[in-house]
TORFIKOL-51595 format. One line per 10 residues: number of its first residue (from 1); for each residue x, y, z of C-alpha. Coordinates in steps of 0.5 Angstrom, whole numbers, plus 2048, in hexadecimal, padded with zeros to 3 digits. Layout:
% TORFIKOL-51595
NUM	X/Y/Z | ...
% end
This chain:
% TORFIKOL-51595
1	767/7A0/843 | 769/799/842 | 766/792/843 | 766/790/84A | 76B/78B/84B | 766/786/84F | 762/784/849 | 768/781/846 | 768/779/847 | 770/779/849
11	774/77E/84C | 776/784/847 | 77D/786/846 | 77F/78C/84A | 782/78F/843 | 77B/78F/840 | 778/794/846 | 777/79B/844 | 77C/7A0/848 | 777/7A5/849
21	771/7A1/84B | 774/79A/84D | 76F/796/849 | 770/792/843 | 772/796/83D | 76C/798/839 | 76D/79B/832 | 775/79B/834 | 779/7A1/831 | 780/7A1/832
31	785/7A8/833 | 78B/7A8/82F | 78F/7A7/836 | 78C/7A0/836 | 786/7A0/83B | 77F/79E/839 | 779/7A1/83C | 771/7A0/83B | 76F/7A5/836 | 76A/7A8/83A
41	76E/7A9/840 | 774/7AC/83C | 76F/7B1/839 | 76C/7B3/840 | 774/7B3/842 | 775/7B8/83C | 76F/7BC/83E | 771/7BD/845 | 778/7C0/843 | 774/7C5/83E
51	778/7CB/841 | 77F/7C7/843 | 784/7C4/83F | 781/7BD/83D | 786/7B7/83F | 785/7AF/840 | 782/7AD/846 | 787/7A8/848 | 78E/7AB/846 | 78C/7B2/845
61	78F/7B3/83F | 78C/7B9/83B | 787/7B7/835 | 783/7B9/830 | 77C/7B6/830 | 77C/7B5/829 | 782/7B1/82A | 77E/7AA/82C | 77C/7A4/828 | 777/79F/829
71	77B/798/82A | 776/794/826 | 77A/78D/828 | 779/78E/82F | 772/790/82E | 771/789/82A | 775/786/830 | 771/788/836 | 76A/787/832 | 76C/780/831
81	76D/77F/838 | 767/77B/83C | 763/77E/840 | 75C/77D/845 | 756/780/843 | 755/786/847 | 74E/783/84A | 753/77D/84D | 750/780/854 | 749/77F/852
91	74B/778/850 | 74D/778/848 | 752/773/847 | 754/775/840 | 75C/775/83F | 75D/779/838 | 762/77D/835 | 762/785/837 | 761/787/830 | 75A/783/830
101	758/785/837 | 754/78B/834 | 750/787/82F | 74F/782/835 | 74C/787/83A | 747/789/835 | 743/782/836 | 746/780/83C | 740/77D/841 | 743/77F/847
111	743/786/846 | 73F/78A/84B | 738/78D/84A | 734/791/84F | 72D/78F/84F | 728/795/84E | 723/792/853 | 726/790/859 | 72D/793/858 | 731/78D/859
121	737/78B/855 | 737/785/851 | 73C/782/84C | 739/782/845 | 738/77A/845 | 734/77A/84B | 730/780/84A | 72B/77D/845 | 729/778/84B | 729/77E/850
131	724/782/84B | 71F/77C/84B | 71F/77C/853 | 720/783/855 | 719/785/858 | 71B/78D/857 | 71C/78B/850 | 716/787/84F | 711/78C/852 | 70E/78F/84C
141	70D/796/850 | 715/797/850 | 717/792/84A | 717/792/843 | 71B/78C/840 | 71C/78F/839 | 71E/796/83C | 723/792/841 | 726/78E/83C | 727/794/838
151	72B/797/83E | 72F/791/83F | 731/792/837 | 733/799/838 | 737/798/83E | 73B/792/83A | 73B/797/834 | 73E/79D/838 | 743/798/83C | 746/796/835
161	745/79D/832 | 749/7A0/838 | 74F/79B/836 | 74F/79C/82F | 74F/7A4/831 | 755/7A3/835 | 758/79F/82F | 756/7A4/82A | 759/7A9/82F | 760/7A5/82F
171	760/7A5/827 | 75F/7AC/827 | 765/7AE/82B | 769/7A9/828 | 767/7AC/821 | 768/7B3/823 | 76F/7B1/826 | 771/7AE/820 | 76F/7B4/81C | 773/7B9/820
181	779/7B4/81F | 778/7B4/818 | 777/7BC/817 | 77E/7BC/81B | 781/7B8/817 | 77F/7BC/811 | 781/7C2/814 | 788/7BF/815 | 788/7BD/80E | 786/7C4/80B
191	78C/7C7/810 | 791/7C2/80D | 78F/7C3/806 | 78F/7CB/807 | 796/7CA/80B | 798/7C6/805 | 796/7CB/800 | 79A/7D0/804 | 7A0/7CC/804 | 7A0/7CC/7FC
201	79F/7D3/7FC | 7A5/7D5/7FF | 7A9/7CF/7FB | 7AD/7D2/7F6 | 7B0/7CD/7F1 | 7B5/7D2/7ED | 7B8/7D3/7F4 | 7B8/7DA/7F3 | 7B8/7DC/7FB | 7BC/7E1/7FD
211	7BA/7E6/7F7 | 7B5/7E9/7FB | 7B4/7EB/802 | 7AD/7E7/802 | 7B0/7E1/800 | 7B4/7E0/806 | 7AE/7DF/80A | 7AB/7DA/805 | 7B2/7D6/805 | 7B1/7D6/80D
221	7AA/7D4/80D | 7AB/7CE/808 | 7B1/7CB/80C | 7AD/7CC/812 | 7A7/7C8/80F | 7AC/7C2/80E | 7B1/7C3/813 | 7B3/7BC/815 | 7B1/7B9/80E | 7B4/7BC/808
231	7B0/7BB/802 | 7B3/7B7/7FC | 7B2/7BC/7F7 | 7B6/7C1/7FB | 7BE/7C2/7F9 | 7C1/7C4/800 | 7C7/7C6/7FC | 7C3/7CB/7F8 | 7BF/7CD/7FF | 7C6/7CF/802
241	7C8/7D3/7FD | 7C1/7D7/7FE | 7C3/7D7/805 | 7C9/7DA/804 | 7C6/7DF/7FF | 7C1/7E2/804 | 7C7/7E3/809 | 7CB/7E6/805 | 7C6/7EB/802 | 7C2/7ED/808
251	7C6/7EB/80F | 7C8/7F3/80F | 7C1/7F5/80E | 7BE/7F7/814 | 7B7/7F6/811 | 7B8/7EF/80F | 7BD/7ED/815 | 7B8/7E9/819 | 7B5/7E5/813 | 7BC/7E3/811
261	7BD/7E1/818 | 7B7/7DD/818 | 7B9/7DA/811 | 7C0/7D8/814 | 7BD/7D5/81A | 7B8/7D1/817 | 7BD/7CE/812 | 7C2/7CC/818 | 7BC/7C9/81C | 7BA/7C5/816
271	7BD/7BE/814 | 7BF/7C0/80D | 7C6/7C2/80D | 7CD/7BE/80E | 7D2/7C0/813 | 7D6/7C5/80F | 7D0/7C9/80D | 7CD/7C9/814 | 7D4/7CC/816 | 7D3/7D2/811
281	7CC/7D3/813 | 7CE/7D3/81B | 7D3/7D8/819 | 7CE/7DD/815 | 7CA/7DD/81B | 7D0/7DF/81F | 7D1/7E4/81A | 7CA/7E7/81B | 7CB/7E7/822 | 7D1/7EB/822
291	7CF/7F0/81D | 7C8/7F1/821 | 7CC/7F2/828 | 7D0/7F7/824 | 7CB/7FB/822
% end
């Protein structure tokens, strides 16, 4: 959940509101589509969509929960905005930056405290005087000043502990999210490395493709890995000679017809060859199709 817009001194820009809770962004995280939400709101949104495809709440584009990132500049901007103390309704006139609010609340004299003697509610600053006058508190049969002071201290400590716990929980969620994102990135890099190793395993610097049936698949795989961007170390003329060799040697072999067809179709779809070479590739494919129909 975000911050209540009513605590801000000046009206808050609509662009600073969370698209889910409609409050001012708290720990904002952005999706790749550009929309931004409170971290807690986004986590709850993803949890609610546990068994369905996850999407952006506004534009409904498909998203992955790991594809979000904290918007640090926006966080700093929001925490720099002027706000009223949460105890303003109790009389506190303090105006400060949002980022300093939590520390102020720890000492704010307008924080409400319940009297354990009469069960009335008082501000922290007024309670000291009330304690001297409260008949029930001063009744020796129901009040021990030392115990009451401990009760008040524990109430205050409990209040601040709960606030610290919420902050810690937010930190844990953020760290877990970052950890998951890093693990995904590591897996992507590992898969990219394996793909690169595979490309290297099918590359033949001697251009001996076509001398064995297995090399047909290797050449087709290599071209498909760099379909629109031929590596500078590859000689396209020598590759075209290899294509011709594969066609000449194996286009009449029923066992390898499909491999040859895939190789020529891949080569034609690539951006490696000039117009004349592409015409020859097209003719070879037509020849394969005719031969296939005649068999």
